[in-house]
N, C-alpha and C positions, 0 to 999 in steps of 0.2 A: 347426596352431594351435588352441588351445582356443577355445570359444565362437564357432566359425566360423559366419557367416551364409550363406556361399556366395557372398558378394560381396566378393572379396578386398580391393579398394581401400578399401571402407568398414571392413572389419575392421582394416586397418592404420591408417587414420585414427583409429579408436576407440582403438587401442593408444597412439597418440601423445597423444591427449587424456587417457587414463587415466594415462599416465606423468607428465603435467604436473599432475595433481590433487594430487600431493604437494609441488609447488613448482616454482620455476624450474629449467630444465635447459639445458645447453649441447647442441650437436649430438652431441658424444661421449656426454653423459649420456643423451640420447634413444636413441641406438644401443644403449647398454648396457641401458637399461630395457626396450626393446621387442624387442630381438633382430633388428631390421630392418637391412638393408644401409645403409651410410652414405648413398649417393645417394638411396635410397628414403625414408629418414627425412627427409632435407633437402627433397626434393621435396614430400612430404606436409605438412611443417611450414610451408613457404612457401605452399603452396596454401591451407592452413587459415588462414594469416595474411591472405591475400587476402580471405577470407570473414569476417575479424574474429573467427574462433573461436580463433585463436592470435595473440599479440602478442609484443613484445620488451620486456624491462625495460631499465633504464639501462645495464646491463652487456652488453646484446645477447643475453641468454639468452631462450629461449622460455618464455612463460607463457600461461596460459589467457586468451582474448581477451574483449573487452567484449560481443560478440554473445551469448555464453553467458549473461551476466548479464541481457541484454535478454529472451532466451527464457525464463529462469527467472522473471523478473518477470511476463511475460505469462502463464505457467502459474499463477503465484500469484494473478494477478488473476482468471483463470478459476475457480480454486478458491474465491476470495472470493465471486464472483458466484453460483457454484453453491450455496454455503452460505447466502448472504444471504437468499434468498426465505423459507424457513421461519423464520429468526431474526427477520426484520422483521415477518412475519405474527404471530408470537407476541408480539413487542413491542407491535404495534398492538392485539392482543386484550387484553393485560393492562393497557395504559394507556388504551385507548379513543381514542387519538390517531394521526394519521398518522405513519408511521415512514419514515426515509430513510437511505441510505448515500451518503456523499460521498467522492470522491477529489480530491486536488489536481492541477491541470494548469496549470503555469506560474503566472500571477498570478490564476487563477480556480479555482473548485471546480465539479465536475460531479456531479450526482445520477446515480449509476450503478444504483441499485435503490431501490424504494419500495413501501410497502404503504399503500393508502388506507383512510381510514375508510369503513365500509360504508354509513353513513347520515348524514343531517344535513349541515352545512356541511363541505365537503371542503377541507382546507388543504394537501393534499399538493403536493409539487413534482414535476412530470412528469419521468420518467426522461429523461436527456439534457439537462436544463436546465443552463445555465451561470450561476453566481452569483458575486458578488463575494467576494474574500478579505478585504475591509475591514470586514465586519459579519456578525453571526450567530454562534451558538454553535459550529456546526461549523467555521466559519472560525477561531475561536479555538483549537479543538482542533488543526486542521491547521497552525496557525502556532506554537503554544506550545512545541513541542519542536524547532523548527528551530535550525540553528546560528546563533550571535549575529549575524553579518553579514546573513544573509537575514532574520532576525527583525527587526533594526533597520530594514531596507529596507521590510519588509512593514507595519510599524507606521505608516509615513508616510501620513497621511490616513485611518487606520483609526478606527473608532468605539470601539475598545477600546485599553487602554494596556498598557505593559510590566508594570505592577503587577497589572493584571487577569490577564494571562497567567501571572504568577508564582503567583497564587492558583489558576488552572486546573491548573498542574503539581502543586501541593500537594494539591489535592482529588482530581484525576483525572477531573474532569468540568467542563463549562462550561454556562452558561445565558445567554440573551439575552431581553430584554423590549422589544419594539418597536425593536430595533436595526437590523434589515435592512428590516423592513416594519412600519408602524404597526399596532398592535392584535394582532400575532402574537408569541407567546413560543415558546422552544424550549430543549431540553436535549440535550447531546451528550457522547459519551465516545469515547476513542481505540481504534482497532483496530490491533494491532501485528503486524508480520510476524515471521518466525523470528529475525531479528537484533534484535528488540525495537524497531525503528524504527516510528514511526507511519505507517501506510499508508492509513488511511481514518478517517472519523468516522461514528458511528451517531447518529442524532437522532430525537427526537419533536418535533412542532410542532403548535400549535393556537392558537386565540384566547386572549388574556389572560384573558377572562372565565372560561374553563374552567381554564387552567393557572395562573392567578393571577399575582401579581407575584413569586412565589417558586417558579417551576416546578421547580427542582432538588429542593425538599423533597418534591414529589409524585413525581417520576419519575427522579431521578438514579440510584437503585439499579437500577431496571429497565433503564435505558439502559447502565449499567456492566456489568450481567450479560449483556446482548445483545452488547456489544463484546467481552467476555471469551470468549463462545462462538465468535465469529468469529475472534478471535486464536488460540484453541485449535485451531480447524480448520486455520488456516494453519500452525501449529507442527507439527501431526500430519503434514501433507503436505509440509512444508518440507524 
């Protein structure tokens, strides 16, 4: 067998997964694609199904399973966090404001990375903080491109409207002025994964006295550029 690792059962399992990469397969199709004996192909496919690395479609054919997507998403998140540090630091340095990266988790958003201002009043949100999806520019970004039903649900009780989110989609960035916290303004832009889905929001935030009541005019381009750098890093490694 080519590409043998010396661990036969893993090599054969890898053959099964590689065969399914091109689409659904019957057991006969797996046997033909892998060259494995029929009982071996069946045993491995069922074992991989137990671990959710293989699943069945409506016709009972074998397909790649949901666990692979979960592992890929985790790998993507690791890449995002590995890239985020220098990007957020650069964003903080050129804007003079605290910079954050948010991911959505259920009905909340979590700050997964941040770069604090080095002096003066620190407005950063600590890494690990859980914030509402009902207010703030990064909440608008994480909500704006959701499918209609989830979008409609998320707008209930929100400080922003469907019309506001339509504007966010058109501009490609969001701003908030005292929306989540009095006296604080922020600007955010979307980070997109390889499939173009919004996976995170990059933000800068600070007091309204510094960011003014039109923070997007000051910082939208810098935030968009930072988000584009993160999106590109995810695309390159996707």
